[in-house]
C-alpha positions in Angstrom: -52.4 -0.8 -3.9 -53.6 1.9 -1.7 -52.3 5.6 -1.5 -50.4 5.1 1.7 -48.7 1.7 0.7 -47.3 3.5 -2.6 -46.2 5.9 -0.4 -44.1 4.0 1.4 -43.1 2.2 -1.5 -42.1 5.5 -2.9 -40.4 7.0 0.6 -38.9 3.6 0.5 -37.4 3.5 -2.6 -36.6 7.3 -1.9 -34.5 6.1 1.2 -32.1 3.9 -0.8 -31.4 6.0 -3.6 -29.9 8.6 -1.0 -28.2 6.8 0.8 -24.2 6.6 0.6 -22.5 3.6 -1.1 -20.6 1.0 1.2 -17.7 2.5 1.5 -14.8 0.8 -1.0 -12.2 -1.3 1.2 -8.7 0.4 0.8 -5.8 -1.9 0.3 -2.3 -0.1 0.9 0.2 -1.0 -0.9 4.0 0.0 -0.3 7.1 -0.3 -1.9 10.8 1.2 -2.5 11.3 2.7 -5.2 9.9 6.0 -6.1 7.3 7.6 -7.8 7.7 7.7 -11.3 8.2 6.4 -15.1 9.8 3.0 -13.6 8.9 -1.0 -14.0 7.7 -1.1 -10.0 5.5 1.8 -10.0 4.3 1.2 -13.6 3.5 -2.1 -12.7 1.6 -0.5 -9.4 -0.6 1.8 -11.1 -1.7 -1.1 -13.4 -2.5 -3.2 -10.3 -4.8 -0.3 -8.9 -6.1 0.1 -12.1 -6.9 -3.6 -12.5 -8.2 -3.8 -9.3 -10.0 -0.7 -8.0 -11.7 -1.0 -12.5 -12.5 -5.2 -11.7 -14.3 -4.8 -8.1 -16.7 -1.6 -9.2 -14.9 0.8 -6.7 -15.5 -1.8 -3.8 -11.3 -2.7 -3.4 -9.8 1.1 -3.5 -5.3 0.6 -4.0 -3.1 3.3 -2.1 0.0 3.0 -3.1 3.1 3.8 -0.7 6.4 4.4 -2.7 9.5 5.4 -2.4 9.7 3.7 1.3 6.6 6.5 2.7 6.2 3.4 5.0 9.6 2.0 6.0 12.4 0.0 4.5 11.8 -2.7 2.7 11.9 -4.6 6.0 9.8 -2.6 8.1 7.1 -2.9 5.7 7.3 -6.9 5.1 7.3 -7.0 9.5 4.3 -4.8 8.7 2.4 -7.5 6.7 3.5 -9.9 8.3 1.9 -8.2 11.8 -1.1 -7.2 10.1 -0.7 -3.4 10.1 -0.6 -3.0 6.3 -2.4 -5.1 3.6 0.6 -5.4 0.6 4.2 -4.8 0.2 7.2 -5.9 -2.3 10.2 -7.4 -1.2 13.6 -7.8 -3.1 14.6 -11.7 -2.3 17.9 -10.6 -0.6 15.6 -8.7 1.7 13.0 -11.4 2.6 15.4 -14.2 3.1 15.2 -13.2 6.4 11.9 -13.7 6.8 12.5 -17.0 4.2 15.1 -18.3 3.9 14.8 -20.6 0.8 14.1 -17.6 -1.5 18.3 -17.6 -1.7 18.2 -20.4 -4.0 16.7 -17.8 -6.8 20.1 -16.1 -6.5 22.1 -18.6 -7.5 24.7 -16.5 -9.6 24.8 -17.4 -13.1 21.3 -19.3 -12.8 19.5 -18.0 -14.8 21.0 -18.0 -19.0 18.2 -15.2 -19.9 14.8 -13.4 -18.5 12.3 -15.7 -20.6 14.2 -18.6 -18.5 13.7 -17.4 -15.5 9.9 -16.4 -16.4 9.4 -19.5 -17.1 10.4 -21.0 -14.4 8.6 -18.4 -11.3 5.3 -19.8 -14.0 6.0 -23.1 -13.3 6.4 -25.9 -10.9 9.2 -24.8 -8.7 7.8 -20.7 -8.6 3.9 -22.7 -7.5 5.8 -25.0 -4.9 7.6 -21.0 -3.6 4.6 -18.8 -3.3 2.5 -21.9 -1.6 6.2 -22.5 1.0 6.6 -18.8 1.6 3.5 -18.8 2.9 3.5 -22.2 5.0 6.7 -20.9 6.7 6.1 -17.6 7.1 2.1 -17.6 7.7 2.0 -14.5 4.5 0.2 -14.5 1.3 3.1 -15.0 -1.4 0.9 -14.4 -4.8 3.2 -13.7 -6.8 7.2 -14.1 -8.3 8.2 -10.7 -10.3 11.8 -9.7 -12.0 13.4 -7.0 -10.3 16.3 -7.4 -12.7 19.8 -8.8 -13.7 22.0 -7.0 -11.1 25.5 -5.4 -12.6 28.7 -3.6 -10.8 29.5 -0.1 -11.4 32.6 1.4 -9.5 34.8 4.1 -9.7 38.5 2.7 -9.8 38.5 0.3 -13.7 36.9 -1.5 -15.9 35.7 -4.7 -14.2 36.5 -7.4 -17.7 37.2 -10.7 -15.6 37.0 -11.6 -12.0 40.1 -11.0 -11.4 39.6 -7.7 -12.2 37.9 -7.2 -8.6 40.5 -8.2 -6.4 40.8 -6.1 -3.0 37.7 -4.2 -4.0 35.4 -2.5 -1.9 31.7 -3.9 -2.8 28.7 -2.5 -1.8 25.6 -4.8 -1.5 22.2 -5.6 -0.8 22.4 -7.2 3.5 21.6 -10.3 1.3 24.3 -13.9 3.1 23.7 -14.8 -0.8 25.4 -11.6 -2.5 27.8 -11.2 -0.1 29.2 -14.3 -0.4 29.4 -14.2 -4.3 31.8 -10.8 -3.8 33.9 -12.7 -1.3 34.6 -15.6 -4.1 35.1 -13.0 -6.8 37.9 -11.8 -4.2 36.7 -8.3 -3.5 35.0 -7.5 0.3 31.4 -7.3 0.5 30.7 -4.5 2.4 26.0 -4.5 3.3 24.9 -0.8 3.6 21.6 0.5 3.0 19.9 0.8 -0.8 19.1 4.6 0.5 22.8 5.3 1.5 25.3 2.9 -1.3 24.9 6.2 -3.4 26.3 8.7 -0.6 28.7 5.8 0.3 30.3 5.0 -3.6 30.5 9.3 -4.2 32.3 9.4 -0.9 35.0 6.6 -1.5 33.5 4.2 1.5 33.1 1.6 -1.2 34.7 1.9 -4.0 31.8 0.3 -5.9 28.1 -1.8 -5.9 26.2 -4.1 -8.0 22.0 -3.9 -9.4 20.4 -3.8 -12.2 20.9 -1.2 -14.6 18.0 0.8 -13.7 18.7 1.4 -10.3 22.6 2.3 -10.7 21.0 5.4 -13.3 17.9 6.6 -11.1 19.7 5.6 -8.0 22.1 8.0 -8.9 24.9 5.8 -8.9 25.7 6.7 -12.4 26.1 10.1 -11.9 29.3 9.2 -9.4 30.6 6.6 -11.0 33.1 6.5 -14.1 33.2 2.5 -15.0 30.1 0.2 -15.5 30.1 -3.8 -16.1 27.1 -5.2 -17.7 27.9 -9.2 -16.1 24.5 -9.7 -15.0 25.5 -11.8 -12.3 21.8 -12.6 -10.3 19.2 -12.4 -11.3 17.5 -9.8 -8.6 13.6 -11.4 -7.7 10.4 -10.2 -6.2 7.5 -11.2 -3.8 3.9 -10.0 -4.0 3.2 -10.7 -0.5 -0.1 -9.8 1.4 -1.6 -10.1 5.2 -3.1 -13.5 5.1 -5.5 -12.4 7.5 -6.3 -9.6 5.4 -6.3 -11.9 1.9 -8.8 -14.4 3.9 -11.0 -12.0 4.9 -11.9 -10.6 1.4 -14.8 -12.5 -0.5 -14.0 -15.2 -3.2 -14.4 -13.1 -6.3 -12.0 -9.9 -4.3 -9.2 -12.2 -3.8 -9.0 -13.7 -7.3 -9.3 -9.7 -8.3 -6.6 -9.5 -6.6 -4.7 -12.5 -7.3 -5.0 -11.3 -10.4 -4.2 -8.5 -10.7 -0.3 -9.8 -8.7 0.5 -12.0 -12.2 -0.7 -8.6 -14.1 1.7 -6.5 -12.0 4.6 -9.7 -12.1 3.8 -9.6 -16.1 4.4 -5.4 -16.4 7.2 -5.8 -14.8 9.3 -8.4 -16.2 9.2 -7.1 -19.3 9.7 -3.6 -18.4 13.0 -4.8 -16.1 14.1 -6.6 -19.7 13.5 -3.5 -22.1 14.2 -1.2 -19.0 18.2 -2.7 -18.8 19.2 -1.6 -22.3 16.9 1.8 -21.9 18.7 2.5 -18.9 22.5 1.5 -20.0 22.4 3.5 -23.6 21.2 6.2 -21.0 23.9 5.8 -18.2 26.3 6.2 -21.4 25.2 7.9 -23.8 24.1 10.4 -20.9 26.3 10.1 -17.9 29.0 9.2 -19.6 30.2 6.0 -18.0 32.3 3.5 -19.6 30.2 0.4 -19.9 31.5 -2.5 -21.3 29.3 -5.6 -22.2 30.5 -9.5 -21.0 31.2 -11.5 -23.5 29.6 -15.3 -22.9 33.4 -16.5 -22.7 33.9 -13.7 -19.9 30.6 -14.1 -18.0 31.6 -18.2 -18.6 34.5 -17.0 -15.9 32.8 -15.1 -14.0 30.7 -18.6 -13.3 33.2 -21.0 -12.5 34.9 -18.1 -10.1 31.1 -18.1 -7.8 29.3 -20.5 -8.8 30.6 -23.6 -6.3 31.7 -21.6 -3.9 27.7 -20.0 -3.5 26.5 -23.2 -4.3 27.9 -25.2 -0.8 26.9 -22.0 0.9 23.2 -21.3 0.3 23.2 -25.4 0.0 24.0 -24.9 3.5 21.7 -22.3 4.2 18.1 -24.1 2.2 19.5 -27.4 1.7 20.5 -29.2 -1.2 17.7 -30.8 -2.2 16.1 -26.7 -3.1 18.5 -26.2 -5.3 18.3 -29.2 -6.9 15.0 -28.7 -7.8 15.9 -25.0 -8.9 18.5 -26.1 -11.2 16.0 -28.7 -13.0 13.5 -26.2 -13.6 16.0 -24.3 -14.8 17.6 -26.7 -16.8 13.4 -27.9 -17.9 12.6 -23.8 -19.0 15.6 -24.2 -21.2 15.0 -27.5 -22.9 11.3 -25.9 -23.4 12.3 -22.9 -24.9 15.4 -23.9 -26.2 14.9 -27.2 -27.7 17.5 -29.9 -25.7 21.3 -30.0 -25.7 23.0 -31.3 -28.4 
């Protein structure tokens, strides 16, 4: 090799080493819950770490917790329009984009979190993800647990459905949740989550309904006297991404993002379930709220009061075939987990 050729190769190698690395692609992921030790943020942090490490830094994730980029509806619209890569709508907020999600909000549909996980990971859960894509144009990557919802109020201890008669209860802007509260004889008052605690404190509403960790973290436990752990609705989250952005990723990066979303769901599922009881202890022992844990018989009273009226309403919204499919999926999951009923 001549000196000139060696010099050319050496110069090329030096130039290659000196060249800056290719810019990493940034994924902006916005969600409602604030930064801190809570299931959503912990799951999002795990998603970020997984994606960045598995892609060897070719993908980076920038988290926007606490509605920094807007409300749930606004960030969902941004994902749909392509100005945001990913977000995490709840079932209530997502119903305006995809009405069939209301089938998951049927009161007392799931008797336990593991039953819901089984359905989310089974055929009906997979169909839901595919149908969201078909109906909305958004890429649905995973379903996860947003927690069993229960009542908190300032009027009296709620033990039976009759105790709710005439009370004003704040709900999300979800037709199913509103219909359920009305079926219990209460007045459903839809108010944005950011204004719910102030509405309770000022007496605009008598109570509200959310998972225990949300009651605690959001401040409702600081201004309430009573809580009933009746677990009337299993709340759902949907990990969604802009379809054009996702399809623009390499197949390897698509797999990493999809796997990261599944990891997100697994972590949120476990932390939400464990976090309910941790939150309840703090609500009772540190916040001084009187907590009533509904017995199976009391839960059955609530179910008897709301299931059929809400089912009739949801059937009008999404069709009876979807309700029958999710009810069959629940029955199958119960059999797989607990064995056949006698």
